[in-house]
N, C-alpha and C positions, 0 to 999 in steps of 0.2 A: 505494501499500499503506500503512496507517495504523499497521503496525509494525515492526520488524525481521525482515530473514527473510534465510534463506542459501538459494541456490539456483541459480541463474547464468541469470537469465530476461533474455535478449535483448532489449536495446530497438529497439524499430521493427522495420518489416516491409517487406513491400511486395516487389512487383516491379518492373521496369524493364520500360519499353514492348515488350522482346520475351518477357518471361514469365520474366525470369530473375532470382532473388533478389535482392536488395539486401543487399550484405552489413553488418551492424553491430557494427560491435567493442567498443560498450560490454556487460560483462555484471553484474550488478548482484550481490551477493554478502550484502552487508548495506544495506537502506535506510532508514534511522526515517525515522520521523512529519515531522520536520523537521529535517532534516541543515544543521550548523554548518560541519562538515571535511570532508573527502574523503581516502581513501587509493585510490591506483590502483595495481594490483600489474601486472606485464609479466612472461612468461616468457622463456627464453631458445629460442634456435630453430636455425637452422644458416648457414655464409655464402650457397649458392644452393642455393634448394630452391624452384618455382613452384608446389607439388602443396598444396593445402588441407592443412590439419591435421586429423589421424582423430579416430572420439569416442574414442578412447584416445590423451590427448598425455601424453606421461611428461615433458616439461619442464612442463606444467602442474602436473602432480600433483610435482614438486619444492617448489612453491609451496603447498602447499595447508597445509603446518604453520606458514608464515608467516601466514597467512589465520584458523589459528582460534589464534594467538597474537593476533595485532588484534583478532578478536572478542572473548577476551577481557580484553582488555587497555581496551578501546575500550569496552565497555560501559558503556550508557547515557549516553554522552557526547556525542551527537546527530551520531556521527562516518559515513560514508558508505563501504562500501569496496565497491571493482568492480575486475573484473582486465577484462582485453584481448583480446580474440578476432583473432589473426592472421587475414587474408586467406590471407595463404603461409606457409611453414614456415621461407622463407628471407629473407634480407637484403637479395640479390639488385642487389648494387654501387650504384648509381646511384641504382636506383629506390627504396631507403633503407623497403621493405616496410614492415617493425615501425613507424618513427619516424612514419609517414603516419597509418599505424593507429591509436599515441598519439595523436596530434595530432587526429584523428577523434574518438575518444574521449572527448578532453579539452574537445571543444567540444563534443558531444554534454551532457556532463557540468555544464557551463557552462549551455547551456540548462535544462536540469531544473530545475538548484537553484541556479540564479546563480553570481557567480563566489566560491563558496566558496573558504576555505584549501585547497590541493590538494598532499599530499602522493604522490612516485610512487616506487616500488620496485620495480626491476628485477636481475634475472638476467640475466648475460652478454650475450647479443645484446638484451635486454628494459633491462639495464642501456644500454646505448650508446643504445634509442629510449629512454630515461630524458633523459638524457644530453641529446641532438638538442631532444627534447620540453620541455625543462624550462623553455626561453623564454617559455611561452605565458602565458597574464594570471593563471591562477588557480593557478600555482605556485607554492609559496614553498620548497619545497625539496624534494630528492631523496636515497634513501637507495640506491645501485650497489651491485650485490654482483658479485664476480668480473667485474665489466662489460670489456667488450670496447670497448678505444678505441684505432682507429687512428691515426697520429699525424696523419693529414690531416683531420679531426674538430674541428670548429668548436666554442669555446668562449664566445664573445661571448655565446651566448644567455643563458647562466648567472650573469651579472653579477646583485648584489644577491641572489640565490640563497642556500642554504644548502646547499653539494654534502657529504656524509658517503658516505666508500668505502670499502667493507670485501673485501680480496683475499687469498684464500690463498697465504701465501709457497711450497706448492706445486703452484701453479696450473701446468700445461702446453698448458692449451689458449689463455688469453687471459692475456698476459704481465704478471706486476703491475709490470715496470719500465714498460709502455705507460701505466699505469694513472697511477703516479705521474707520469710527463709529461704527460699529461693533466690532474692535478690542479694540476701548477704554472703550465701554460698560463690555466688558469680562474682561478688566484687571481691571475696577473698582472691578466687581464680583469676583477676586478673580485668574482669569485662568491668567497663564503667557503667555503673548503672544509676537511676533517679527511678526514686517510686512516690507516684502521686496514689494519695485516697481521696475520692471524688465523695464527700459529704451528700449522702443525703439519695444513692443512686444504689440501684441492684444489680443485679447479673447482668435483666435482659439489656441493661442500659438506656429503660425507656422514661427515666428522671432526667431532667441538666441533657437530654438531646441536643442541642448546638454543642455544649461545652466540651461533651463527648468528641462530636465531628470537629468543631475545630481549634479544640487541643491538639488532637490524635493528626490532623494534617499539617500542623503547626510544628509541629515536633519533628514528626518523616522528612520534611522540608527541609527542616535544619540538619538533619542528620548527613541528609545526601548535599548542604553547603549552597542551598537557594537563598536563606534566611537567617539571619544568627538564632541559637535558642534561648529561650527565655531566659532571665535574667537569675532567678533560681533555678532553674534549670542545668546549668552553666556555674553555679556556685555548687549544688549537690553534686556532680559531677565531678568536682576539684577534691573534695572531701577526702580523707587517709580512708582508706579501705572499711577500716572498723567503725566509721560513723553511722550512727542507725539513725540518725537526721537526713541524711538522703534519703530513704527509702520510705518516709511519712511527708514527703510533704502535699500541704491541702490543694487541690486543684481550684486557682482562682477564677472566675468568671470569665470566661471568653467572648469579647468584645468580637463586633464583625468588624471585616475591614484586616 
């Protein structure tokens, strides 16, 4: 394509030897003529479910507001925006299906564009997938929204990356305390981590919706170098690794523009 497009065209195609369609996880949302950076958006899912996502995918629909915000803020900046199409609805234990699909999408993106700086944005299970895929060579940082952070998950792959975490203080699905614990381990492992608490919001991000959208877009574009980091984010990232103050910043109201 020679101009920016919105759409969801699946990259690749073809079938296996048995005639089964190949799964292509990378879906284009915006593809500039000469992309210089990329954002990969990963939606949520379920703990255990081997069925395929259907045509009506509510977790993906939840991310459309983020996609619209990204489209506005990156217009003309040469930023590609893609989503990941999961093979299965669930994480499915040690299979870690969503993380495998995220890594496959990143590999495909690198083949298409070269290793341009890439930021991941993931919600819930998608946040877990982003954190596990964050060690990919193309990834410079990520924004995880109400991420699922079990204590057994690794964090060493995030060394040298900017890891920005937003979690509602009323979340009853993925515990904010587990996110803070993961953030502390990641800081100790060499990641640059800042954690925000979204006061008054739960897991589905239905409270303070504009703040979620605007903050996520501003943080992601800042990690790509398109704008300065918010002052409180930059200060938190500069704190010593053991500083808990970096992990509990209240998310301020996000004005327009």
